[in-house]
TORRO-485308 format. One record per residue: x, y, z of N, C-alpha, C in turn; residue in one letter. Coordinates in pm, whole numbers, plus 50000, padded with zeros to 5 digits. Atoms other than C-alpha are relative to their C-alpha. Layout:
N
XYZXYZXYZA...
//
This chain:
311
500694995249880404487502073695499994989650111M500045010849903405227470173890500415004350139N499494995849870406977489074170499175010950065N500764988649951404297515274221498634995250047Y501185006849949401737497974439498795009350013K501144991049980399597528274529499585006249867I500314993350126399837545474191499194991249906S500705008850092398567514874009498744993950060K501215005249937395737507874253498765006949944S501264994650051392147513074148499385009950098E500754990749917389937541074278498675002949932I501314996350055386257549174235499845015150009F500414986150005385297584374127498565000149952L501405001450034381527586274133499684985549971G500355013750040380227555773950501124992849927D498985004750092383517550373769501204994150072N498795006249948386267525973856501175004149912K498834995450073389517542573750501124989850024I499115011549989392177516373679501285002850079K498854996449917395007535373849499875014750040N500084986549944395767568574022500675010649912R499324990750090397507584673724498975007549917I500974991650069395567613773577500725009549904V499544989650092396237634673269499135012350025S500744987849969395237669573382499475006349871S500614993950120393077690573144501035007249913P499104993850098394967700972832499165005849886I500644993750116393797725472566500944999149881S499145002050117395107717272219499855011149896T500294989850101393547745772016500134994449858N499985006650130393127721671725498594997149948M501385002450041389337723171689499695006849867A500504992950118387417733071379499535014050040N500424986349973386277769171348498715000850081D501255000249925382897759471494500154993650138D499745006049869384547743871799499854985050007G500195014550000383907708071693501344992849995S498795008249986386417680171743500554996049864V499315004250123388987672471472500684986550021T499245012549991390887640671392501285001950079K498784997449924394017656871537499744999750150N500345000449858392287661471873499784985750045I500245014149967391117625371873501324992450009I498695006750000394637613571787500815003950123S499204995149887396227635172057499564993350130Y500465005649873394037623372343499994984849998F499875014450011393997587772213501414995350032G498615003449968397777587072231500275001150150N499854998949855397647599572590499394987850070L500725010949934395117572872682500704986649986A499325012950024397297545072540501244998250087S498795000449917400007552172799499724996750146N500305004949865398507534773102499585011350095E500534989249918396787566373229498584996450043I501305003949950393787560273452498875008649948G501044990650046391827591373353500655010749914M499534989650091392397614573058498945010849994V500944988949996390797648873087500245009449883T499974990350110390077669272776499805013850061V499994987349931390727705372870499175011049937G500554986750031388787737972864499155000449874A500984999050107385877731572630498985010750040S500834988749961383877763772627498534997249972S501435002550009380127764172677499325008749895V500524991550107379697790272403501185005449920S498954994050080381637806772124500605012050071K499564988349925381827838372334500874996050119E499275004649882383217817772623501354994149971G498725005950036386217805072429501165009650014G498814991549986389777817672465500894999949877D499185000750121391067809472116499104996249882A500815002750119389787806471759499754985149980L500125014450025390377768971750499884991950129N500315007349878389377759772104498744991649982G501195008550006386807732472162498815006950067M501254995449941383177741472231499134987850030H500885010949962380417720472382498605005450023I501384996349969376637721172410499065001049882G500854998750119375387723372051499994986749922K500145012250079374207696271811501214997749911K498865001250092377137703471579501234994050067I498845005249927379567692571852499854985250035H500325013249946377917659171924500854988649944E499295011550058379537634871678501474999950036N498594999449966383057646871744500264996450145G499845003249858382607644572121499814985150024L500205014549987381247609072088501254992549955I498805006750051384237598771877501195001950093N498894997249909386657615272121499884991750127L500205007949878385167598772430500244985149972A499805014150036385117564972253501484996849981N498585002450025388757568372146500774998950132E499325000549871389927575672500499684987050073I500405012349932387937546572639500564987749930Q499475011550074389007522672363501494998150024D498565000949973392647530672443500304996950147K499805005149865392097520272803499885009850114G500134990149894391467552472997498545004050020S501324994549974388407567773157499955014149941T500074986750063387317597972946499305010250089P500574988749926386707630673128500175012649917A499904987550075386177665772998499765011750094I500144987849920386557700273153499285010649918Q500734989450072384167728373064500185013250074I499734987049941384557765673119499425011149914F500254987650074383837801373011501145009350037H498784992249974386887823972975499725012950076V500364988049927385057854673105500875012049967G499324987250018386887887573156501474998749965A498605002150036390287871973089500164996649852Q499915002750143389467866872722500765010849926G499244990750084391327883772442499394999949859N500644998850132389447895872134500964997049887T499015002450104392677893771934500184985149970N499875014550018392647855871983498674993249969Y501285006750013388927848471986499025006749904S500944992150080387247875871777498635001150065N501264999249927384567876572047500055011550101E500054990049895383387902972293500464993950132R499495004549871384907900672639499025004450108I501044997249901382447898372927500424994850137V499745004449865382537894673302498945005050095G500994995149904380587901073621500075015050019P499784985649982382077936273639501045004749899S498924994850082384377959173449501334995350059K498735005549952387837943973469500964999649882Y498975000250103391087946173276501164991450047V498765007449974393817919973273501165008849955V498944990550035396957941773283500764996449873P499205004050116398827921473020499184999349871D500865000650119395827921172783499485013849965I500394986150022394407956072825498635002149939G501364998750055390807949472716499015000050116I500974999349890388037960672951498794991349970E501165008950016385327934573001498705007750008A501354994749991381727943672935499274993150116E500735005449886379417938973234498794992049951V501105008750041376987909973191498685004650061L501354997549953373267917073217499434987250063E500605011549934371077894073429499564989549898I500485009550101369527878473118501164992249938E498835006850055372997870472985500574989850098E499515009449898374037854373313499134987550003I500915011450001370947832373308500254991149879L499685007950120371807821672953501304992150020K498735007049975375367812973059499784988250094I500335011349911373997791773344499424988549918E500615010350084371887773173089501014993749906N498955005250087374887769772857500854989550074D499245009749921376807752273136499204987150017F500845011849981373907728873203499944991849871V500075007150129373567720172832501334993449966E498695005750029377307714672799500284987850086G499785011349910377467691873102499174988049957I500885011050041374507671072989500484994049868I499505005550126375897668072636501254991650021Q498785007649975379257656472771499684985950046A500385013449953377637627672959499294992249889F500725006950108375327619472667500954994949892D499055003950105378357617372437501034989850048C499175011149955380117591772656501115003650097G499014996549897382347611372891499474995350135F500415006049873382267594273230500045010050115K499884989749898383277624773433500095013749932L499984986450054382787661973373500525009350108V499394990749905384967687973543499595014249967E500384986150018383637723173589501135008850052I498834991849968386367749673591499575011850086H500314989549904386027771473900501265007650043L498734993849964389617784073901500585008549889G499194992950099392267803873711499445013549957H500554986950035390187835673708499034999949884G501005000550107387737822973447498625004150056Y501244993049968384107834173452499384996050134L500635004149875382707813073737500845004350119L499074995149898385787821273945499815015050021H500154985449992385297858173865498795003950083E501194997049921381787858074009500244997550148F499785003549860383017841674330501005009250070M498904992049946385937865874378499605014650021S500304985949975385427899674545501015009249932S499024992250077388557911274359499475003149861H500444998550138386807906774024498505002849988M501444998050002383117909274116499645011950088N500394987749930381947944274211498525002949986K501434998150023378247939074139499295003150132R500814996849883375557951774375498614993749989S501295006850015372697929574252500074986150063D500055013349938371807893474335501194991249965E498805007650035375057881374174501285006250058Y498824993649943377367903674378499785003850144G500104995949861378117916374725500444989050094G499625010249901378007889474995500324986849931D499535012750057379327854274947498874991949939K501145007550056375897838874893499695004849859I500284994550133375307862074600501114996949902N498885002650091378797857174457500074985449959R500065014250034378237819674463498754996449919L501325003050058374797822774303500094993549863R499935005850134375857814773948500334985150007I499665014249982377377781874068498814992450057V501135007249940374437772374289498814999249904T501075000850100372017780974009500274989049898N499645010650095373897758173768499724986350062I500215012849933373797729874023498524997150018L501455001749984370097735574089499354996249867S500565003250132369287734973717500394985949957K499605013850030371307702973678499154990150078L500805008849915369427687273968498584998549946S501335000850060366157695573794499974990649880N499895009150114367387675373496500264985650045K499635013249949368887646373695500525001650142S499644998549859369137642774072501414995150030K498725006449968372337622074056501145004149909S499004996850102374267638973775501315004950060I498784994049946376727657374001500934989850066T499115009749936378067625274157501094995249904K498955003250097380077620673836500655012849946N499374987450038381337656473827501185003150091M498874995049924384607671773939500055015149990G499854985550003385667707474004501465003750016A498684994249981388887726573959499855012150091R500174990249893389317748474267501315007250025I498814992049973391727776774341500364999450147S499505000049863393857773274653500585013450040A499434986849970395357808174624500075008149871D499954991050117394857836974380501185009650007D498834991349981397907855674520499675014849984F500404986050015395967888374532498925003350104I500994995649901393907908474784498594998749941D501385001750045390227899774758499804987749914G500115012150081390997868174564499574988150083G500435012249934390117832574649501194992250053L499075009949949392017807674861499164989050063D500785011249947391027775375035499075004350113L500854995349891389697793375340498785007349944R501104992750062387597816675125499074990549923E500775009650078386447786474922499304989450084N500605010349915385207766775223498504998349971R501445001050029381547775075152499754993149866D500125006650129382007764774789500214985050014L499695014349982383567731674893498854993050071I501155006049930380687725175133498834997949904N501095001250098378197731574851500264988449906I499665010950091380017707974616499924986550070L500125012449922380267681574891498534996150014D501435002849985376517684574948499384994749871D500465004950130376067677674576500744987349957N499345013050021378237646074605500955000049882N499024999650109380957657174364500974988450011F499145011850005383287629374255501455002950038A498614996749970386617647574290500215015149988Y499544986250015388427680874319501424999949948Y498654997950050391497692174129500455013950045S499594987449939393447719374309501005007449910V499144991850084395147748074128500205013450069T499754987049939396177784274189500225010549891A499664988850087396557818674033498935004049903G500804994650108394757840873785500975006149900I499094995050102396147857273472500965010650053Y499134989149956397457888073652500994995850108E499025005149903399307866573907500694987449947T499445012150061400637840773661501434997450046A498615001949958404237846673768500084992750133K500015006749870403507837174128499534985649988Q500535013550020401537807174008501104990249960K498985009350050404447791873821501154998350098Y498995001449894406897799174101499534989750103I500525009249900404657781074348499914985749946Q500075013350059404157752174108501364993250000M498655005750004407907747174065500504996250139K499555002649863408397748174440499224988850067E500795011049944405827720574495498865004450089G501074995249913403277742674670498654993949964S501285005950041400467726874467499724987250078Y500185012249922401037694574657499505003450140W500474995449869400607713274985498535004449991E501394996050020397407728374846499094987750000Y500805012250006396117693474770499854993850139A500025005549864397037681775120499035007850088Y500884991749918395227711175281498544998849958N501375002150047392157706475062499484986550047L500395013349955392107669675152499515000150144K500394999249859391807679375520498615006450016K501274992949993388647699375438498834991749948M501065007450068386677672275257500324985149997T499825014350021386147634975219500014996449852K499995002150144385947639174842501434998249951T498645001950052389007625874652500565012749937P499314988150050391547652674561501114995849905V498935002450096393817653074255501105010250023I498834991349989397307667074311500625001549862A499384997550129399067682774015501095010550017Q499004989549998401827706873926501414994850022G498605004149993405407696473847500194985850052N499855014349972404767659473904500504993749871I499355003350126407197646973644500254985049980T499805014350015407247609473704499014992450088S500855008649917405207580573841500644998450137V499305001349873407867577074109499695011750093E500324988349920407237612574228498554999250049M501395001449961403487606274228499824989650109G500065010549898403977574274429500465005450135E499514994149876405977593674687498955009050064T501054991249948403187619574722498854991950059L501065008549949400637591874768500414993450131L499525006249876402777574675030500015009850115K499974989749896403137607275219498635005950028K501404996449978399347611275199499695014649971K500404986750048399327644475019498594999449942Y501355002150051396237630374848499574985850036V
//
């Protein structure tokens, strides 16, 4: 890395000094135990990543409940049974020289009972064309429980040694679904205008603030730059969300695109380098650091993007 001056430079994300600008984006391994707890294989996998001079390693898509998972052997977070494995995983990443981060999510209406053996739920009735399972509409009491599940998962992640926690607000997963008028057809306080569609996110942030006023300064968010569908989210539609996250002093944003039913467009745009443009455009909207991703196949390519100020 001697020739990559910017890539190997340090950066602060929240309270954390990251040793370089190289980030391992969230990866789901589907190697957890049946109860969602961490296995030795998961620890080995992310430990190996961390040993390769990566500044921050992000464990991907840990669900805040069993119902929120997308696979039988996906990781879960928030319960006592998950604690020891998460501690060992965070320690392994840090011991190998990287900053440990973890992403949390709820799969929502894009779940598949054939893979998870769980009911599929969402803000409204919705069917992913390639899956064909209609989501059950969440009751208010269930939404409140999910908000609490996110809060418990986030707090447990920090308690177990993860330095940064990324909340998944993209890819058509549950929180994204509430924000999107394409997927949210509710007429109560969680649907309709933008304030209501953002309510589940603002409630989670408010509940976190009640636990710790400064907790969000070490949080990141994955944000959709384009859903490629009418009524979906894009950066312009997400401006209010970004302002809310900025007001909560988020540490970073990771830009992405697409939902399950527009996956084809997503991968085309990724191959064409559009994700870098998304990062550049998001950077113009906020002073919060932005992570660029998508088809960055070498440190040299990343250095070029940094020099051209995409991020």
